[in-house]
N, C-alpha and C positions, 0 to 999 in steps of 0.2 A: 504494500500500500504506500503510495506517495501522496502526502497531504501538503498542498501549497497554501500558504497563509494569506495571500492577497497582496494588493498594491503592485499589480503587474504594469500599471501605467503611471504616467506623470513624473517619473523619476529618471528621465533620459530621453534622448532623441529617437529611441527605437521602440516605443511602446507598441506600435503595430506589429513589429517583428517579434516581440516577446509573446504576444497573443498568438501569432502564427506558430511559433515554436510550441507553445502549450497545447495548441490544437493538433498540430501535425507531427510532432516528434516526441511522442510519449517515451518515458523510460521503459525499456524493454522488460517485460515480466512484472510490471507494477500496475495495479489498479490506481487510477488517479482521482483525487478529490481536490477540487479547486474551491477555495473560500473567497468570499467577497471582502475586500479591504475598504477602508474609508475613501480611497481614491477612486475605485470603481463606483462606489456609492455616489460620490460627487459627480462623476461624469453622467451616470444614469439620471440623476436628478436634474442636471443641466439640460439633457436631451428633452426633458419634459417641462422645464421651468427656466426660462432665460434669466430670471432674477438671481439664480444661483451662480450665474456666469462669473461675475467679478471675483467672488470668493474662490471659486474653483480655479480660475485662471491664475490667481495670485498664489495658489497652493500647489502649483505644478501642472495645471491644465494646459499651459502654453506648450509644454513639451509634447503632450498628447496631440494637441492641435497641429503642431508642426509635423509630428510623425504621420498623422492621417491625411493632412491636407497639403503638406509641403510648404506651408506658409507660417509665418510668425503670428499673423492675425492683427487686426486693428481693434484695439480695446474699445474704441468708440462705436464699433459695429458688432456688439455682442449677439444681437439677433441674427445678423448675417453669418457669424461664426457658428451659431447653433444650427442654422439651416444647412450650412455647408457640411458640418460634421454629421448631421442626420443622413445626408446624401452620401457621404464618403465612407461611412462605417459599413464594412461588408456585413451582409445579413448574418453570417455565421458568427461574426464577432459580437454583434448586438445580442444574438441568442446566447452566446457564451456569457456575456456580462449579466444578462437578465436571469440566467439559471444558476449563477454561482451560489453555493451553499453558504449559510451564515456560520455554521459550526460543524464539527464532526467529532463523534465520540467513539473510542475504541478501547476496550479493556479499562485500565485505570487512568486513561488519558482523555482530555477534552481539549480540542483544538479550536481556537477562535482567533481572528485577526488581531484584535486589540486586547481581549480578555473578557472578564465577566464582572458583574456587579456582585461584590461579596455579600454573603448571607442571603442570597436569593437563589432558590433552587435552579438547577441547570435547565429544567423544563420551562421555567418562567422568565428566562433572560430576555431583556429588551434587545431587539435587533440593533438599535443605535449603540447600546453599550458594547455589544459584540464587535462592532466595527470602529468605535470611537473612544471608549473609556480609556482613561489614563491614570491619573494620580490615585483615585480612590482604590483602584485595583492594584496598582503597583506598590502602594504602601501598606496594603492589607496583610495582616498576619493571620487572618482567619484560616481555618482548615476548610478547604473546598472539598466537595464530594469526590473530585478526581483531580489529578495533577493537570494544571492548565498549561498548555503550550501555546505561545502567542508570538506575534511580531509587534509592529506598530510603534514601539518605543525603542529607540536606538541606543545600543551600548556597543562599546568597542569589542567586547567579548560576550559570549552567551552568558545570560544571567540565570543562575540556578538557585532557586529558593526552595524552601520546604513545601510550598504550595503552588509554585509556578516555574516555568522555564521560558525565558524570553530569548528568542534567537535572531532578532533583527539587529544585524551588525552594520546597517546603513550601506548596503552594497552600492547604491547610486553615488555615494560620496566617498566611501572608503575603498571601494573595489573588492571588499570582502563579503561574499555571500556565505551564509552559514546554514548547514543542514543538520538536523538532529536525527540520529539513527537510533531506533528503539528495537531491541530484541530481547524479549523476556524482561528481566530486571536490569538488563544492561543498557546504558546510555552512552553514545559516542557522538562526537561532533565532527563534521567534515566541513572544511573551509576552502574557499578559493583564495589564491594569493595575489 
């Protein structure tokens, strides 16, 4: 099983190519689970609501616009950018974004892009928290029902706590992509250099 934690777009000039790789070049022998990150959430909301545009564009959306449209975009014409993006997104990419899962549970582990709201059952987690939560989750010492594996909050090295494992090492800025490998009780990390 390969679980991808989201934020496939907005963090570099090759967002479109990243989605193509996720769709076309799966890891041999692995079932794939793709989770929705806050950046995919931003883009999907922008497709339906032009008012989201300025905030999304300032949080990495320009990189995605450049990747799909080949242009930097005119900030004064956000409605035009929205219309062009709707037209330029391949239908299979839009379907991919719309069908991304919000979480995945396997054994003693619960995978979510950002984390969970502490002291709320896993079955009752708010989708916004799964994609966006930060400080309340990161600083929590609560025992969660499962070990939470997440991205969203960057550290230079994986962050292993008794209730969570954060593996976002900021690949878009550091060049280091981190993968957590789980086998039974064993945990190992694989990093790009």
